[in-house]
Every structure is written in structure tokens, then in C-alpha cells.
LOMIBA-214223 format. One record per residue (C-alpha): residue number from 1; x, z, y; residue in three letters. Coordinates in Angstrom, 1 decimal. Layout:
<atoms>
- i / xx / zz / yy / aa
- NUM / X / Z / Y / ala
...
</atoms>
This chain:
<atoms>
- i / xx / zz / yy / aa
- 1 / 123.5 / 94.4 / 125.5 / met
- 2 / 122.3 / 97.0 / 122.9 / pro
- 3 / 119.0 / 95.2 / 121.3 / leu
- 4 / 117.2 / 98.4 / 121.2 / thr
- 5 / 113.3 / 99.5 / 120.2 / asn
- 6 / 111.7 / 101.1 / 123.1 / his
- 7 / 109.8 / 103.8 / 120.6 / his
- 8 / 111.5 / 107.2 / 120.2 / ser
- 9 / 112.4 / 107.9 / 115.9 / glu
- 10 / 109.7 / 110.5 / 115.7 / glu
- 11 / 107.3 / 108.4 / 117.1 / glu
- 12 / 107.9 / 105.4 / 114.8 / val
- 13 / 108.2 / 107.9 / 112.0 / asn
- 14 / 104.6 / 109.2 / 112.7 / gln
- 15 / 103.6 / 105.5 / 112.8 / leu
- 16 / 105.5 / 104.9 / 109.1 / phe
- 17 / 104.0 / 108.0 / 107.4 / ser
- 18 / 100.2 / 107.1 / 108.9 / arg
- 19 / 100.9 / 103.0 / 107.9 / val
- 20 / 102.5 / 104.2 / 104.4 / ala
- 21 / 100.1 / 103.8 / 101.6 / gly
- 22 / 98.6 / 100.2 / 103.5 / lys
- 23 / 102.4 / 99.7 / 104.1 / tyr
- 24 / 103.0 / 96.7 / 100.8 / asp
- 25 / 99.0 / 95.1 / 101.8 / leu
- 26 / 100.2 / 94.2 / 105.7 / met
- 27 / 103.4 / 92.8 / 104.7 / asn
- 28 / 102.0 / 90.6 / 103.0 / asn
- 29 / 99.9 / 89.8 / 105.5 / val
- 30 / 102.6 / 89.4 / 108.0 / ile
- 31 / 104.7 / 87.1 / 105.9 / ser
- 32 / 101.6 / 84.7 / 105.3 / leu
- 33 / 101.2 / 86.0 / 102.0 / gly
- 34 / 105.1 / 85.0 / 100.9 / thr
- 35 / 106.9 / 88.1 / 101.1 / gln
- 36 / 107.6 / 87.8 / 97.2 / arg
- 37 / 109.1 / 84.3 / 97.9 / ala
- 38 / 111.2 / 85.6 / 100.7 / trp
- 39 / 112.7 / 88.4 / 98.9 / arg
- 40 / 113.5 / 85.4 / 95.9 / lys
- 41 / 115.2 / 83.6 / 98.7 / ala
- 42 / 117.4 / 86.7 / 99.9 / leu
- 43 / 118.7 / 86.9 / 96.5 / phe
- 44 / 119.2 / 83.4 / 95.5 / asn
- 45 / 122.0 / 84.0 / 99.2 / gln
- 46 / 123.0 / 87.1 / 97.7 / leu
- 47 / 123.9 / 86.6 / 94.0 / gln
- 48 / 124.0 / 90.3 / 93.3 / val
- 49 / 126.0 / 90.8 / 89.8 / gly
- 50 / 125.9 / 93.3 / 86.7 / pro
- 51 / 127.8 / 96.7 / 88.1 / gly
- 52 / 127.5 / 96.3 / 91.8 / ala
- 53 / 127.4 / 99.0 / 94.4 / asp
- 54 / 123.9 / 98.5 / 96.6 / cys
- 55 / 122.9 / 100.2 / 99.4 / leu
- 56 / 119.4 / 98.8 / 100.7 / asp
- 57 / 118.6 / 100.4 / 104.1 / leu
- 58 / 115.0 / 101.0 / 105.8 / cys
- 59 / 114.5 / 100.6 / 102.1 / cys
- 60 / 110.0 / 101.8 / 102.5 / gly
- 61 / 108.2 / 101.5 / 99.2 / thr
- 62 / 111.2 / 100.2 / 97.4 / gly
- 63 / 110.5 / 96.3 / 96.3 / asp
- 64 / 114.2 / 95.3 / 97.9 / leu
- 65 / 115.5 / 98.6 / 96.0 / thr
- 66 / 114.0 / 98.2 / 93.2 / ile
- 67 / 114.5 / 94.4 / 92.4 / ala
- 68 / 118.1 / 95.6 / 93.3 / leu
- 69 / 118.3 / 98.2 / 90.0 / ala
- 70 / 116.8 / 95.1 / 87.8 / glu
- 71 / 119.6 / 92.8 / 89.7 / gln
- 72 / 123.3 / 95.0 / 88.8 / val
- 73 / 121.5 / 97.0 / 85.1 / gly
- 74 / 122.4 / 100.3 / 84.2 / arg
- 75 / 126.4 / 100.1 / 84.9 / thr
- 76 / 125.3 / 99.6 / 88.4 / gly
- 77 / 124.4 / 102.3 / 91.0 / arg
- 78 / 121.5 / 101.5 / 93.5 / val
- 79 / 120.9 / 103.7 / 96.7 / ile
- 80 / 117.4 / 102.9 / 98.3 / gly
- 81 / 117.7 / 104.9 / 102.2 / leu
- 82 / 114.9 / 105.2 / 104.6 / asp
- 83 / 113.8 / 108.3 / 107.6 / phe
- 84 / 110.2 / 108.5 / 106.3 / asn
- 85 / 109.3 / 110.8 / 103.8 / gln
- 86 / 106.2 / 109.2 / 102.8 / glu
- 87 / 108.0 / 105.7 / 102.5 / met
- 88 / 110.0 / 107.3 / 99.9 / leu
- 89 / 107.5 / 109.3 / 98.0 / lys
- 90 / 106.2 / 105.9 / 97.5 / leu
- 91 / 109.4 / 104.5 / 96.0 / ala
- 92 / 109.5 / 107.1 / 93.6 / glu
- 93 / 106.3 / 106.4 / 92.3 / lys
- 94 / 107.2 / 102.7 / 92.0 / lys
- 95 / 110.4 / 103.5 / 90.6 / ala
- 96 / 108.4 / 105.4 / 87.9 / arg
- 97 / 106.0 / 103.1 / 87.2 / ala
- 98 / 108.9 / 100.7 / 86.6 / arg
- 99 / 111.3 / 103.3 / 84.3 / glu
- 100 / 113.9 / 102.8 / 87.0 / leu
- 101 / 114.1 / 106.5 / 88.3 / gln
- 102 / 117.3 / 107.2 / 86.5 / lys
- 103 / 118.6 / 104.0 / 88.5 / asp
- 104 / 118.0 / 104.4 / 91.9 / ile
- 105 / 118.8 / 107.3 / 94.1 / glu
- 106 / 116.4 / 107.9 / 97.2 / leu
- 107 / 117.6 / 109.2 / 100.5 / val
- 108 / 116.3 / 110.0 / 103.3 / gln
- 109 / 118.5 / 109.3 / 106.3 / ala
- 110 / 118.6 / 107.7 / 109.9 / asp
- 111 / 120.1 / 103.9 / 109.0 / ala
- 112 / 122.2 / 104.0 / 111.9 / met
- 113 / 124.2 / 107.0 / 110.9 / his
- 114 / 124.8 / 106.5 / 107.4 / leu
- 115 / 126.0 / 109.5 / 105.2 / pro
- 116 / 128.3 / 107.6 / 103.2 / phe
- 117 / 132.1 / 106.9 / 103.3 / lys
- 118 / 134.0 / 103.5 / 104.9 / asp
- 119 / 133.9 / 100.6 / 102.4 / asn
- 120 / 131.2 / 102.4 / 100.0 / ser
- 121 / 129.2 / 99.3 / 98.5 / phe
- 122 / 129.7 / 95.9 / 97.5 / asp
- 123 / 125.7 / 94.7 / 98.8 / val
- 124 / 124.0 / 96.1 / 101.8 / val
- 125 / 120.5 / 94.9 / 102.2 / thr
- 126 / 117.9 / 95.8 / 104.1 / ile
- 127 / 114.0 / 93.9 / 104.0 / gly
- 128 / 112.0 / 94.2 / 107.9 / phe
- 129 / 113.3 / 97.1 / 108.5 / gly
- 130 / 116.0 / 95.7 / 111.1 / leu
- 131 / 113.3 / 95.3 / 113.9 / arg
- 132 / 112.0 / 98.7 / 113.7 / asn
- 133 / 115.0 / 100.9 / 114.6 / val
- 134 / 116.1 / 102.4 / 117.9 / pro
- 135 / 119.5 / 99.8 / 117.7 / asp
- 136 / 120.5 / 97.1 / 115.9 / ala
- 137 / 123.5 / 96.7 / 116.9 / asn
- 138 / 124.1 / 100.0 / 116.1 / gln
- 139 / 123.0 / 99.7 / 112.3 / val
- 140 / 124.6 / 96.5 / 111.9 / leu
- 141 / 127.9 / 98.2 / 113.2 / arg
- 142 / 127.1 / 100.9 / 110.6 / glu
- 143 / 126.3 / 98.2 / 107.7 / val
- 144 / 130.0 / 96.7 / 108.2 / gln
- 145 / 131.6 / 100.2 / 107.8 / arg
- 146 / 129.8 / 100.7 / 104.7 / val
- 147 / 130.4 / 97.8 / 103.0 / leu
- 148 / 133.6 / 97.4 / 101.0 / arg
- 149 / 136.1 / 94.1 / 101.7 / pro
- 150 / 134.8 / 91.4 / 100.0 / gly
- 151 / 131.6 / 92.9 / 100.3 / gly
- 152 / 128.3 / 91.4 / 101.2 / val
- 153 / 125.1 / 92.1 / 103.4 / phe
- 154 / 121.7 / 90.7 / 103.1 / gly
- 155 / 118.9 / 90.7 / 105.7 / cys
- 156 / 115.4 / 89.9 / 105.7 / leu
- 157 / 113.8 / 89.7 / 108.5 / glu
- 158 / 110.6 / 88.0 / 110.6 / met
- 159 / 112.2 / 85.6 / 113.4 / ser
- 160 / 111.0 / 83.4 / 116.5 / gln
- 161 / 110.3 / 79.9 / 115.3 / pro
- 162 / 111.8 / 77.1 / 117.7 / thr
- 163 / 109.5 / 74.8 / 116.9 / asn
- 164 / 106.9 / 74.5 / 120.2 / pro
- 165 / 104.0 / 73.7 / 118.0 / ile
- 166 / 104.6 / 76.2 / 114.9 / val
- 167 / 105.3 / 78.9 / 117.9 / arg
- 168 / 102.3 / 78.2 / 119.7 / leu
- 169 / 100.7 / 78.7 / 116.3 / gly
- 170 / 102.7 / 81.7 / 115.5 / trp
- 171 / 101.2 / 83.6 / 118.6 / lys
- 172 / 98.0 / 82.6 / 118.3 / gly
- 173 / 98.4 / 84.2 / 114.5 / tyr
- 174 / 99.7 / 87.5 / 116.0 / phe
- 175 / 96.8 / 87.7 / 118.6 / thr
- 176 / 94.9 / 88.7 / 115.4 / leu
- 177 / 97.0 / 90.3 / 113.4 / phe
- 178 / 95.8 / 93.8 / 115.0 / pro
- 179 / 92.4 / 93.5 / 114.2 / val
- 180 / 93.3 / 93.3 / 110.5 / phe
- 181 / 94.0 / 96.9 / 111.1 / ala
- 182 / 89.8 / 97.8 / 111.2 / lys
- 183 / 89.6 / 95.2 / 107.9 / val
- 184 / 91.9 / 97.7 / 105.8 / phe
- 185 / 91.0 / 100.9 / 107.6 / gly
- 186 / 94.1 / 101.4 / 109.7 / gly
- 187 / 94.8 / 101.9 / 113.1 / asn
- 188 / 94.6 / 99.7 / 115.7 / tyr
- 189 / 97.7 / 101.1 / 117.9 / gln
- 190 / 100.2 / 101.3 / 114.7 / asp
- 191 / 99.6 / 97.5 / 113.7 / tyr
- 192 / 99.5 / 96.1 / 117.4 / arg
- 193 / 103.1 / 98.4 / 117.3 / tyr
- 194 / 104.2 / 95.9 / 113.8 / leu
- 195 / 102.8 / 93.0 / 115.5 / lys
- 196 / 105.0 / 93.5 / 118.9 / lys
- 197 / 108.4 / 94.7 / 117.1 / thr
- 198 / 107.6 / 91.2 / 114.8 / ser
- 199 / 106.8 / 89.3 / 117.8 / gln
- 200 / 109.7 / 90.4 / 120.1 / ala
- 201 / 112.3 / 90.8 / 117.7 / phe
- 202 / 115.7 / 88.1 / 118.3 / val
- 203 / 115.9 / 84.9 / 117.3 / ser
- 204 / 117.7 / 83.7 / 114.1 / ala
- 205 / 120.0 / 82.3 / 116.0 / thr
- 206 / 120.7 / 85.9 / 118.3 / glu
- 207 / 120.5 / 88.0 / 114.7 / leu
- 208 / 123.5 / 85.4 / 113.7 / lys
- 209 / 125.7 / 86.0 / 116.5 / his
- 210 / 124.1 / 89.8 / 116.6 / met
- 211 / 125.8 / 90.1 / 112.6 / met
- 212 / 129.3 / 88.7 / 113.7 / glu
- 213 / 129.4 / 90.5 / 116.9 / glu
- 214 / 130.0 / 93.4 / 114.2 / ala
- 215 / 132.5 / 91.7 / 112.2 / lys
- 216 / 130.6 / 89.6 / 109.6 / leu
- 217 / 132.6 / 87.2 / 109.2 / thr
- 218 / 130.6 / 83.5 / 107.2 / ala
- 219 / 127.3 / 84.5 / 108.0 / val
- 220 / 124.6 / 81.9 / 106.9 / thr
- 221 / 120.7 / 81.6 / 108.2 / val
- 222 / 118.1 / 80.3 / 106.2 / thr
- 223 / 114.8 / 79.8 / 107.5 / lys
- 224 / 111.7 / 80.9 / 106.3 / leu
- 225 / 107.8 / 79.4 / 106.7 / asn
- 226 / 109.1 / 77.3 / 109.6 / leu
- 227 / 111.1 / 80.0 / 111.1 / gly
- 228 / 108.4 / 82.8 / 110.8 / ala
- 229 / 110.9 / 84.4 / 108.9 / gly
- 230 / 115.0 / 84.5 / 108.4 / ala
- 231 / 117.4 / 85.3 / 105.2 / val
- 232 / 120.9 / 86.2 / 107.3 / his
- 233 / 124.1 / 86.7 / 104.7 / thr
- 234 / 127.6 / 88.0 / 105.9 / gly
- 235 / 130.4 / 89.3 / 104.5 / tyr
- 236 / 133.4 / 92.1 / 105.6 / lys
- 237 / 136.7 / 90.2 / 105.6 / ala
</atoms>
């Protein structure tokens, strides 16, 4: 059964337009200040080399996209894709600040219907985005389609701790999470939505099965922060 987000695409698009300016800060809060370490764990798994053709889905403000561009160098190709224009504006600003604007192509499009041919990329990534799409299974099928044989997919996402004590603490933390919206000048309901999608997303084991159902192979799982997050990697045969 498909994992679906019951908010419409337009509702989610409007939400991310509202939170774009504070999105990096709130991602830091939601990951307990460890999102940079989490991204490092993702890249340790991927081992992206110079010259690779890369696609970063739901790229948001561009942190993963920029990291990919720095790894593949001038001989590689990096595309950052997001459906939200405000997020892409921030990604472009970051790329210019790092003098990488010529090395990164930013595309506004739907991750469930990628505007690319089959077998186009060596690497596809998604960070903190799979939980917010209307149909995560459809995104995974699209990932498998656009990857080249032997290509790798890397997903960095929130997860569900399996240890009962850790899980209890995680739920308690997320009870307080929307209150941070007031501290940072945001909308309580917007951050309540982000809390909900983070808490409701599937476990690491379930996501592994979803990737395998999408015909990705050799899927690995690396749990982060006692299971609060996870890195998943998988390959196209």
C-alpha cells in the first residue's frame, strides 16, 4: 500500500514557501543539532567521486546539492530539484556564496514525475524530503528509473527509534517541537505539520522494504541518534 501524505501538493508547497527562511534553523532543531553530522554519514556511505552525474531531490535550500557539487568537481554534473520556488531561491543564493552557481543546475519540478530520461544519473540523493511528498513509493520508483545501472541512491531521513525508552523521549521532544515556532517567529500550525510528518514517517526497516519493492538492490541502513534518523542506500542492478 503506498505511503501517502494526505495534504495536497499545493498546501505543502505553500507551507514550504512560508517556512523557507527558517527551514535550515528548524532542521537543525529537529535533528537535535546534528544534521551536518547526519549529512556526513550519508556521504561516507555514498563515496561520490569526481565526474559523477548527480541529482538531489527535494533539495530545499541546497545543502546536499552543494556538497555533491564539491565532491564531483568541474567534471561532474549536479542538479538540485525542488517543487518550491522559495526554497530554490535560497539554494541559488547559497550556491553563489560558494561560487558554485556554474556547477549546479536548479530545477523546479515534481519528485514524483521526474523530467529526466531513464538511466540518467550515477547518484541520486534526497535529504529530509521523502516524508513530505504525497507518495514516497512513487518517488522511489522514479529514483530507480533515472539511475543508471550500478548507480546509487542515498536517503537521509527521520526515522522511528525502536528502543522503548528512546522512543518515549523522542515523542516527548516532538511534543515540544511546534512551540519552537513561536520562539523563531514561525507559524505554529506549519511546524505542527513538520512535527507530524517527522513522527509519522516509516521505520528504517519499513523504508528498506519500500526501496527493495522499488527494485533497488543491496539496500543498507545506518541508524543515527539511536534511531531518530537513518541513512539508507541502495543500487540499481
